C-alpha positions as CSV (number, residue, x, y, z in Angstrom):
1,M,8.1,-44.8,-14.7
2,L,9.8,-42.0,-12.9
3,L,13.2,-40.7,-14.0
4,G,15.5,-38.2,-12.4
5,F,18.7,-37.5,-10.6
6,T,20.0,-37.9,-7.1
7,K,23.4,-37.5,-5.3
8,L,25.0,-40.1,-3.0
9,G,28.1,-38.5,-1.5
10,E,30.0,-36.8,-4.3
11,D,28.5,-38.9,-7.0
12,T,25.5,-38.1,-9.2
13,Y,23.1,-40.9,-10.2
14,L,20.3,-41.2,-12.7
15,Y,17.4,-43.0,-11.0
16,T,14.7,-45.1,-12.7
17,F,11.7,-45.9,-10.5
18,N,8.9,-48.4,-11.4
19,E,5.7,-47.1,-9.9
20,D,4.0,-50.6,-10.1
21,S,6.8,-52.8,-8.6
22,F,8.4,-50.0,-6.5
23,E,11.8,-51.1,-7.8
24,I,14.5,-48.5,-8.1
25,S,17.7,-48.5,-10.1
26,L,20.5,-45.9,-9.7
27,E,23.3,-45.5,-12.3
28,K,26.3,-43.2,-12.0
29,T,26.3,-40.5,-14.6
30,E,30.1,-40.2,-14.8
31,N,32.5,-42.9,-16.0
32,R,29.6,-45.1,-17.0
33,N,31.7,-47.1,-19.4
34,G,34.7,-47.5,-17.1
35,F,35.5,-50.9,-15.7
36,F,38.4,-50.7,-13.2
37,G,39.9,-53.2,-10.8
38,E,38.1,-51.7,-7.8
39,D,34.8,-51.8,-9.6
40,L,35.3,-55.5,-10.4
41,K,36.0,-56.2,-6.8
42,I,32.8,-54.5,-5.7
43,F,30.8,-56.3,-8.4
44,M,32.1,-59.8,-7.3
45,S,31.5,-59.1,-3.6
46,R,27.9,-57.9,-4.1
47,E,28.3,-55.2,-1.5
48,E,25.4,-53.2,-0.1
49,E,24.8,-49.5,0.4
50,K,22.9,-48.8,3.7
51,L,20.5,-45.9,3.2
52,D,17.2,-45.0,4.9
53,F,16.1,-42.7,2.1
54,I,17.3,-40.9,-0.9
55,D,16.3,-37.5,-2.2
56,G,16.0,-36.8,-5.9
57,V,14.7,-34.4,-8.5
58,S,12.6,-35.7,-11.4
59,L,13.0,-34.7,-15.0
60,E,9.9,-32.6,-14.5
61,S,11.8,-30.7,-11.7
62,S,9.7,-32.2,-8.8
63,N,11.4,-33.0,-5.5
64,L,11.0,-36.6,-4.4
65,R,12.1,-38.6,-1.4
66,F,12.3,-42.4,-1.7
67,F,12.2,-44.5,1.5
68,I,14.3,-47.6,0.9
69,H,12.9,-51.0,1.9
70,Q,15.0,-52.5,4.7
71,S,17.5,-49.6,4.2
72,R,19.5,-51.6,1.7
73,L,20.6,-51.0,-1.9
74,L,22.5,-53.8,-3.6
75,K,25.6,-52.9,-5.7
76,H,24.3,-54.7,-8.7
77,S,27.0,-53.8,-11.2
78,T,30.1,-51.7,-11.3
79,K,28.1,-48.4,-11.5
80,T,24.6,-49.5,-10.6
81,L,22.6,-49.8,-7.3
82,K,19.3,-51.5,-7.2
83,G,16.7,-52.1,-4.5
84,R,13.0,-51.7,-3.5
85,V,11.2,-48.7,-2.2
86,S,8.6,-49.1,0.6
87,S,7.1,-45.6,0.1
88,Y,7.9,-42.2,-1.5
89,I,6.9,-38.6,-1.4
90,I,6.4,-36.2,-4.3
91,Y,6.5,-32.6,-3.2
92,K,4.5,-29.8,-4.7
93,G,7.4,-27.5,-4.4
94,E,10.3,-27.4,-2.0
95,V,10.9,-30.2,0.6
96,L,8.8,-29.3,3.7
97,N,7.9,-30.9,6.9
98,F,4.2,-31.8,7.3
99,N,1.8,-32.2,10.3
100,R,-1.4,-33.6,8.7
101,L,-2.4,-36.6,6.6
102,G,-5.5,-36.4,4.4
103,F,-6.9,-39.8,3.2
104,Q,-9.3,-40.3,0.3
105,S,-10.5,-43.6,-1.1
106,E,-13.6,-45.3,-2.5
107,E,-14.4,-47.2,0.7
108,L,-14.1,-44.0,2.7
109,D,-16.7,-42.4,0.4
110,Y,-19.2,-45.1,1.4
111,F,-18.1,-45.3,5.1
112,Y,-18.9,-41.6,5.5
113,N,-21.4,-41.0,2.7
114,K,-20.0,-38.2,0.5
115,N,-23.5,-37.6,-1.1
116,Q,-24.8,-36.2,2.2
117,A,-23.0,-33.0,1.2
118,I,-25.5,-32.4,-1.6
119,K,-28.7,-30.3,-1.0
120,F,-31.3,-30.7,-3.8
121,S,-34.7,-29.1,-4.4
122,I,-37.2,-28.7,-7.3
123,D,-39.4,-25.7,-8.0
124,K,-43.1,-26.5,-7.2
125,N,-44.5,-24.7,-10.2
126,D,-43.2,-27.5,-12.6
127,S,-41.0,-25.0,-14.3
128,G,-38.2,-27.5,-14.8
129,V,-35.9,-25.5,-12.5
130,F,-34.0,-27.3,-9.7
131,H,-31.5,-26.1,-7.2
132,L,-28.3,-28.0,-6.4
133,S,-26.0,-26.9,-3.7
134,T,-23.5,-28.3,-1.1
135,L,-23.8,-28.1,2.6
136,P,-21.3,-25.9,4.6
137,F,-18.2,-27.8,5.9
138,N,-19.2,-27.1,9.5
139,E,-22.4,-29.1,9.1
140,L,-20.6,-32.2,8.0
141,H,-17.5,-31.9,10.2
142,Q,-17.0,-35.0,12.4
143,T,-14.2,-35.5,14.9
144,F,-12.6,-38.2,17.0
145,T,-9.4,-38.7,18.9
146,F,-7.2,-41.6,20.0
147,E,-3.9,-42.2,21.8
148,H,-1.0,-44.5,20.9
149,N,2.4,-44.8,22.5
150,N,1.7,-41.7,24.6
151,K,0.9,-39.6,21.5
152,E,-2.5,-38.1,21.1
153,Y,-4.1,-37.8,17.6
154,D,-6.9,-35.6,16.4
155,C,-8.9,-36.8,13.5
156,S,-11.8,-35.4,11.4
157,L,-14.1,-36.4,8.6
158,N,-15.6,-34.1,6.0
159,V,-16.5,-34.0,2.3
160,S,-14.3,-32.1,0.0
161,R,-15.7,-30.7,-3.2
162,S,-14.4,-29.3,-6.5
163,Y,-16.1,-27.9,-9.6
164,K,-15.1,-27.8,-13.2
165,N,-17.1,-25.2,-15.0
166,E,-16.2,-26.4,-18.5
167,D,-17.4,-29.9,-17.8
168,V,-20.3,-28.9,-15.5
169,E,-18.8,-31.5,-13.1
170,L,-19.1,-31.5,-9.3
171,S,-16.7,-33.8,-7.6
172,L,-17.2,-34.9,-4.0
173,K,-14.7,-36.9,-2.0
174,T,-14.8,-37.9,1.7
175,E,-11.5,-37.0,3.4
176,L,-10.2,-38.3,6.7
177,A,-7.6,-36.0,8.3
178,M,-5.2,-37.1,11.0
179,Q,-2.6,-35.1,12.9
180,F,-1.0,-34.9,16.4
181,K,-3.1,-33.1,18.9
182,N,-0.4,-30.4,19.3
183,N,0.0,-30.1,15.5
184,S,3.7,-31.1,15.8
185,T,5.6,-32.5,12.8
186,L,4.7,-36.0,11.7
187,E,7.8,-38.1,11.3
188,I,7.9,-40.8,8.6
189,E,7.6,-43.6,11.2
190,D,4.3,-42.1,12.4
191,T,3.1,-41.7,8.9
192,H,3.8,-45.3,8.1
193,K,1.9,-46.4,11.1
194,L,-1.1,-44.2,10.4
195,V,-1.2,-45.3,6.7
196,K,-1.1,-49.0,7.8
197,S,-3.9,-48.4,10.4
198,Y,-6.0,-46.7,7.7
199,M,-5.7,-49.6,5.4
200,T,-6.6,-52.0,8.2
201,L,-9.7,-50.0,9.0
202,M,-10.8,-50.1,5.3
203,K,-10.4,-53.9,5.2
204,L,-12.4,-54.3,8.4
205,I,-15.3,-52.1,7.4
206,S,-15.6,-53.7,3.9
207,Y,-14.7,-57.3,4.8
208,R,-12.3,-57.4,1.8
209,K,-8.6,-57.1,1.4
210,N,-8.7,-55.6,-2.1
211,V,-9.6,-52.1,-0.9
212,D,-8.9,-49.0,-2.9
213,I,-5.3,-47.7,-2.5
214,P,-5.9,-44.2,-1.1
215,I,-4.8,-40.8,-2.2
216,I,-2.7,-39.5,0.7
217,K,-2.1,-35.8,0.9
218,L,0.6,-34.4,3.2
219,K,-0.4,-31.0,4.6
220,K,1.3,-28.2,6.6
221,M,-0.3,-25.5,8.7
222,D,0.5,-22.0,7.5
223,A,0.7,-18.8,9.5
224,D,-3.1,-18.3,9.2
225,G,-3.9,-21.7,10.7
226,K,-4.9,-23.2,7.4
227,Y,-3.5,-26.4,6.0
228,M,-1.6,-26.3,2.7
229,H,-1.3,-29.4,0.5
230,V,2.5,-29.6,0.2
231,A,3.1,-33.2,-1.0
232,D,1.6,-36.6,-1.9
233,Y,2.6,-39.8,-0.2
234,Y,2.6,-43.2,-2.0
235,F,3.3,-46.6,-0.5
236,Y,3.7,-50.2,-1.8
237,Y,0.6,-52.2,-1.3
238,G,0.2,-54.3,-4.4
239,K,-2.8,-54.2,-6.8
240,S,-5.8,-56.5,-7.1
241,D,-7.2,-57.5,-10.5
242,K,-10.7,-57.5,-9.0
243,V,-12.5,-54.2,-9.2
244,E,-15.6,-54.1,-7.0
245,N,-18.9,-52.7,-8.2
246,K,-21.1,-50.2,-6.5
247,K,-23.4,-52.9,-4.9
248,I,-20.4,-54.3,-3.1
249,L,-19.1,-50.9,-2.0
250,E,-22.5,-50.0,-0.7
251,R,-22.2,-52.9,1.9
252,T,-19.4,-50.9,3.7
253,I,-20.1,-50.3,7.4
254,N,-21.7,-47.0,8.0
255,Y,-19.7,-44.4,10.1
256,M,-22.8,-43.4,12.1
257,D,-23.2,-46.9,13.4
258,I,-19.8,-46.9,15.1
259,S,-19.1,-43.1,15.2
260,G,-18.8,-42.8,19.0
261,E,-16.1,-45.4,19.2
262,I,-14.1,-45.0,16.0
263,G,-11.1,-43.7,18.0
264,G,-11.2,-46.9,20.1
265,L,-11.1,-48.9,16.9
266,F,-8.0,-47.1,15.7
267,K,-6.4,-47.8,19.0
268,L,-7.0,-51.5,18.7
269,I,-5.6,-51.5,15.2
270,L,-2.4,-49.6,16.2
271,N,-1.9,-52.0,19.1
272,D,-2.2,-55.0,16.7
273,Q,-5.3,-56.2,18.4
274,I,-7.4,-56.8,15.3
275,Y,-7.0,-60.2,13.6
276,L,-7.6,-59.9,9.8
277,E,-6.1,-63.0,8.2
278,Q,-9.5,-64.6,7.7
279,I,-10.9,-61.7,5.6
280,P,-11.6,-62.7,2.0
281,E,-9.3,-61.4,-0.8
282,N,-12.3,-59.9,-2.7
283,S,-16.1,-60.2,-3.0
284,N,-15.8,-63.4,-5.1
285,D,-14.3,-65.2,-2.1
286,F,-17.1,-64.3,0.3
287,F,-18.7,-67.7,0.0
288,L,-15.5,-69.7,-0.5
289,I,-14.8,-72.1,2.4
290,T,-11.4,-73.8,2.3
291,A,-9.6,-75.7,5.1
292,S,-7.2,-72.8,5.5
293,R,-9.9,-70.1,5.6
294,F,-12.0,-72.1,8.1
295,I,-9.0,-72.4,10.4
296,M,-8.3,-68.6,10.1
297,V,-11.9,-67.7,10.8
298,S,-11.7,-69.9,13.9
299,A,-8.5,-68.2,14.9
300,G,-10.0,-64.8,14.4
301,F,-12.8,-65.7,16.7
302,E,-10.4,-67.1,19.4
303,W,-8.2,-64.0,19.1
304,Q,-11.0,-61.4,19.5
305,Q,-12.8,-63.4,22.2
306,K,-9.7,-63.6,24.3
307,L,-9.0,-59.9,23.9
308,L,-12.5,-59.1,24.9
309,N,-12.0,-60.9,28.1
310,K,-9.2,-59.1,30.0
311,K,-8.7,-62.0,32.4
312,E,-8.1,-64.4,29.5
313,V,-5.6,-62.0,28.0
314,E,-3.6,-61.9,31.2
315,L,-3.7,-65.7,31.4
316,L,-3.1,-66.3,27.7
317,I,0.5,-67.7,28.0
318,E,-0.5,-69.8,31.1
319,E,-3.6,-71.1,29.3
320,N,-1.5,-72.2,26.3
321,E,0.9,-74.1,28.6
322,K,-2.1,-75.8,30.4
323,N,-3.7,-76.8,27.0
324,L,-0.4,-78.4,25.9
325,L,-0.1,-80.2,29.2
326,Q,-3.7,-81.4,28.9
327,E,-3.2,-82.8,25.5
328,K,-0.3,-84.9,26.8
329,V,-2.4,-86.1,29.7
330,L,-5.3,-87.1,27.5
331,A,-2.9,-88.9,25.1
332,Y,-1.5,-90.9,28.1
333,L,-4.9,-91.8,29.4
334,E,-6.1,-92.9,26.0
335,E,-3.1,-95.3,25.8
336,E,-3.9,-96.6,29.3
337,I,-7.6,-97.2,28.4
338,K,-6.5,-99.2,25.3
339,S,-4.1,-101.4,27.3
340,H,-6.4,-102.2,30.3
341,T,-9.6,-104.0,30.8
342,G,-12.3,-104.2,33.5
343,K,-12.1,-101.9,36.5
344,N,-8.7,-100.4,35.5
345,K,-10.1,-99.5,32.1
346,K,-13.1,-97.9,33.8
347,Y,-10.8,-96.0,36.2
348,F,-8.8,-94.5,33.4
349,K,-12.0,-93.6,31.5
350,G,-13.2,-91.7,34.5
351,L,-9.9,-89.8,34.8
352,K,-10.2,-88.9,31.1
353,K,-13.7,-87.5,31.6
354,L,-12.6,-85.4,34.6
355,V,-9.7,-83.9,32.5
356,Q,-12.0,-83.1,29.6
357,Q,-14.6,-81.5,31.8
358,R,-12.2,-78.7,32.6
359,D,-11.5,-78.2,28.9
360,N,-11.8,-74.6,27.6
361,S,-12.1,-75.8,24.0
362,L,-13.0,-73.8,21.0
363,G,-16.5,-75.4,21.1
364,S,-17.2,-74.4,24.6
365,R,-16.1,-70.8,24.0
366,I,-18.2,-70.6,20.8
367,E,-21.2,-71.9,22.7
368,K,-20.7,-69.3,25.5
369,V,-20.5,-66.4,23.0
370,L,-23.6,-67.7,21.0
371,I,-25.5,-67.7,24.3
372,D,-24.2,-64.3,25.5
373,Y,-25.0,-62.5,22.2
374,D,-28.2,-64.4,21.3
375,S,-30.2,-61.2,21.3
376,I,-28.0,-59.8,18.6
377,L,-27.8,-63.0,16.5
378,K,-31.3,-64.3,16.8
379,P,-33.0,-62.5,13.8
380,F,-30.1,-63.4,11.5
381,I,-29.8,-67.0,12.6
382,T,-33.6,-67.4,12.4
383,N,-33.6,-66.0,8.8
384,L,-30.5,-68.0,7.8
385,Y,-31.9,-71.3,9.1
386,A,-35.2,-70.7,7.3
387,I,-33.7,-69.9,3.9
388,S,-31.2,-72.8,4.1
389,D,-33.7,-75.3,5.4
390,S,-31.3,-76.3,8.2
391,G,-33.9,-77.4,10.7
392,D,-33.8,-76.2,14.4
393,Y,-31.0,-74.1,15.7
394,S,-29.1,-75.1,18.8
395,S,-26.1,-73.2,20.1
396,D,-24.4,-76.3,21.6
397,V,-24.8,-78.3,18.4
398,T,-23.6,-75.5,16.3
399,A,-20.6,-74.9,18.5
400,E,-19.7,-78.6,18.5
401,R,-19.9,-78.9,14.7
402,L,-17.6,-76.0,14.3
403,N,-15.2,-77.4,16.9
404,E,-15.1,-80.8,15.2
405,Q,-14.7,-79.4,11.7
406,R,-11.9,-77.1,12.8
407,N,-10.1,-80.0,14.5
408,D,-10.4,-82.2,11.4
409,F,-9.0,-79.4,9.2
410,A,-6.2,-78.5,11.6
411,H,-5.1,-82.2,12.0
412,G,-5.3,-83.0,8.3
413,N,-8.3,-85.3,8.6
414,L,-9.5,-84.2,5.1
415,D,-10.8,-87.7,4.3
416,K,-13.6,-87.3,6.9
417,G,-17.1,-86.4,5.6
418,Y,-17.9,-82.7,5.5
419,N,-21.1,-81.8,7.3
420,K,-23.0,-79.4,5.0
421,K,-24.6,-77.7,8.0
422,V,-21.1,-76.4,8.9
423,T,-21.4,-74.1,5.9
424,V,-24.3,-72.4,7.7
425,D,-22.4,-72.4,11.1
426,F,-19.4,-70.9,9.4
427,V,-21.4,-67.8,8.4
428,I,-22.6,-67.4,12.0
429,L,-19.0,-67.5,13.2
430,E,-18.1,-64.7,10.8
431,W,-20.9,-62.6,12.3
432,V,-19.7,-63.4,15.8
433,Y,-16.2,-62.1,14.9
434,Y,-17.6,-58.7,14.2
435,I,-19.7,-58.8,17.4
436,L,-16.6,-59.4,19.4
437,V,-14.6,-56.6,17.7
438,L,-17.5,-54.0,18.0
439,K,-18.3,-55.0,21.6
440,H,-14.6,-54.5,22.5
441,I,-14.9,-50.8,21.6
442,G,-18.4,-50.4,23.2
443,I,-20.8,-50.4,20.3
444,D,-24.5,-51.0,21.3
445,D,-26.5,-54.1,20.2
446,L,-28.7,-52.3,17.7
447,S,-25.8,-50.7,15.9
448,I,-24.0,-54.0,15.8
449,Q,-27.1,-55.5,14.2
450,K,-27.2,-52.7,11.6
451,T,-23.5,-53.4,10.9
452,I,-24.0,-57.1,10.3
453,N,-27.1,-56.5,8.3
454,K,-25.3,-54.1,5.9
455,L,-21.9,-55.7,5.7
456,F,-23.2,-59.3,5.1
457,N,-26.1,-58.1,2.9
458,R,-28.8,-59.9,5.1
459,R,-31.5,-57.4,4.1
460,L,-33.5,-57.7,7.3
461,A,-35.7,-54.9,8.7
462,I,-33.5,-53.8,11.7
């Protein structure tokens, strides 16, 4: 709980902020027991105060800025305002502008392995002496850039380190730094977007939604060109009860396998071109297949497959209209087939077949992708079919099973029998999703195989 004071106009308020729920309450410090006619009128009308943010000073004398969710505080009682906070800043000293964000989190430590900063050696004479040191920053410095809304961003990865002599403790943390290319001030709108994109990246590289909420340092360049840590940024994200163990964290995608195109990945994320609804909540849900998740995994495939094909993106609206029209035509032809016999029945059946042949169904698209990326998928599918005793693999049969099952789930046909082989097909479709995303940003086949092998714990020699 954070307590402090803020001013709205001429009035001073005591604020109470819940750091878990991000709820804030403000109460006037003067006339707190007064109950006048005007106050009663306000209380009954439930008026709102429109504010983008409020500045306050904590009881510990720290400067804070709270960004109000939807810019609205409700006049909850005669002297009290209440609302929710979307994010807030605690400054180290005075309120300053900033031009760099520094992210630290558990997934980031595994994405860009923090332990690579350690150099270790043992004396050969068996004296029991060993030497532990850290590599210079310049040997670990990695950079990438991307552009969004005509703004260029410079980013870098490195491993920060700190040492506590009294505890003989060396602390290492991977840090991702982001700033404008020209080092101009980061406005709060840009900060919100970059934080959101960072969280999306962490979900994508870990295939989990319950990623670690990062420490976000706000930094400002001083006169010597060095960045000072001037504040900390906190945002509302919710908390998961499931804490992942080291084995799960070690499955995180490796930076070196996608390093050349990480900027392209951020660009896709900021342009809302990464579908993430199908990603499991936590590692316990990796093998959970429900009707809703099956449909979302299918939707993830369709979204990324269409984006990978620029022509399909351009024709997306037109295609949806054609698909709707086709469904109506097929329904009409089916009715005609039922109501006719002989040559007329045969005629309508022939028309139905012609319409279906031009179908760009989910099944046909899955089959095409399975064929196109067979060289990437083959070792994984061969292994999966062997350990699951699923018989012989066929891309067209796999695609058709997935298509039928998706349609059954989507149309509520839950009484139909569930083909157990679809469980195996479902895993393949999850791999295909990552192939489509990584191909979109130009990752080579071998690196994609390494990514699938690590992320899905396939344990193959790649």
